C-alpha positions, 0 to 999 in steps of 0.5 A, spaced: 739 934 783 734 933 789 736 932 796 734 926 800 732 930 806 728 936 804 726 933 797 729 940 794 731 941 787 738 944 786 742 946 780 748 942 779 753 947 777 751 953 781 749 950 787 743 954 788 736 951 790 731 953 785 725 949 788 723 946 794 723 948 802 730 950 801 729 955 795 734 961 794 739 957 799 746 955 796 751 950 797 758 951 800 763 951 794 769 946 795 774 947 790 776 940 787 782 940 782 782 935 776 788 931 774 790 924 772 794 919 776 800 920 771 800 928 773 799 927 780 805 922 781 809 927 777 807 932 782 807 928 788 811 921 787 809 919 794 802 920 793 798 914 796 793 912 790 786 909 792 782 905 787 775 903 789 772 896 787 765 899 788 760 898 782 753 901 782 748 896 780 743 901 779 748 905 774 749 898 770 741 897 770 740 904 768 745 903 762 742 897 760 735 899 760 737 905 756 741 902 751 737 895 750 730 897 752 730 904 750 735 904 744 740 909 744 737 916 745 743 920 744 743 927 740 749 928 736 750 935 734 754 938 728 760 938 732 759 930 733 759 931 740 754 926 743 749 929 748 744 925 752 737 926 748 733 927 755 738 932 758 738 936 751 730 936 752 731 939 759 734 945 756 729 951 756 732 955 751 737 956 745 744 954 745 749 960 745 751 960 738 758 964 739 762 958 739 760 951 737 756 948 742 760 942 743 767 946 744 770 944 751 773 949 755 774 952 762 768 955 765 770 960 771 765 964 775 766 970 780 763 972 786 757 975 783 755 969 778 759 972 772 762 967 768 768 967 763 769 961 758 776 959 756 776 954 750 781 949 751 784 950 744 786 957 746 790 954 752 797 951 751 799 945 755 804 947 760 803 955 760 800 960 764 796 965 761 794 972 765 787 975 764 784 981 767 777 980 768 772 983 773 778 988 776 782 982 778 788 978 775 786 971 773 792 966 772 789 960 767 794 954 767 793 948 763 797 942 765 803 940 761 802 932 763 794 932 764 792 937 759 787 939 765 786 947 766 786 950 772 785 957 774 787 961 780 787 969 782 794 972 782 792 976 788 792 969 792 785 969 793 781 963 793 781 960 787 774 962 783 769 957 782 771 953 775 769 947 771 771 943 765 765 944 761 762 944 754 760 950 751 753 949 751 752 947 758 756 953 761 753 958 756 746 955 758 747 956 766 751 963 764 748 966 758 751 973 758 758 970 760 765 973 757 769 968 752 776 968 752 779 970 745 786 968 746 792 973 746 
């Protein structure tokens, strides 16, 4: 990502500036939980849901150019995961072969930028698993309704930085990350 003011380049996962006037700076982390409308209404029946009618003309034009003029430049790997060829070409190294590159899971990081990947297939819906990691107890729950995983520290601390991700992206950003192997 590039910011409009300084024109610096930022890593969209870690929030670290790697090129430009703000090189070495890091964006503040804000925890955002993913969910579905159905799951949120089950948790909070009085929730007020807003829907924007905004449609980006720029996004629509880029999609049309990409599909019509350039042809479909997607890369489909052996697991049948569709990856944008331009994105794949921007990755400057090999994909970690410990898991299938398209495997989806919850990537969690601690304050020292160490990562752990929890494959979605090992997280049963509606259950909380307890995992000892980096000297702390991490609770990982996968929603019973929406199936979205969410991690939190058992000691009541701030939730860790986490994102629902494919293995190739998380392992590329955190190449020495741990992998949850199941109970």
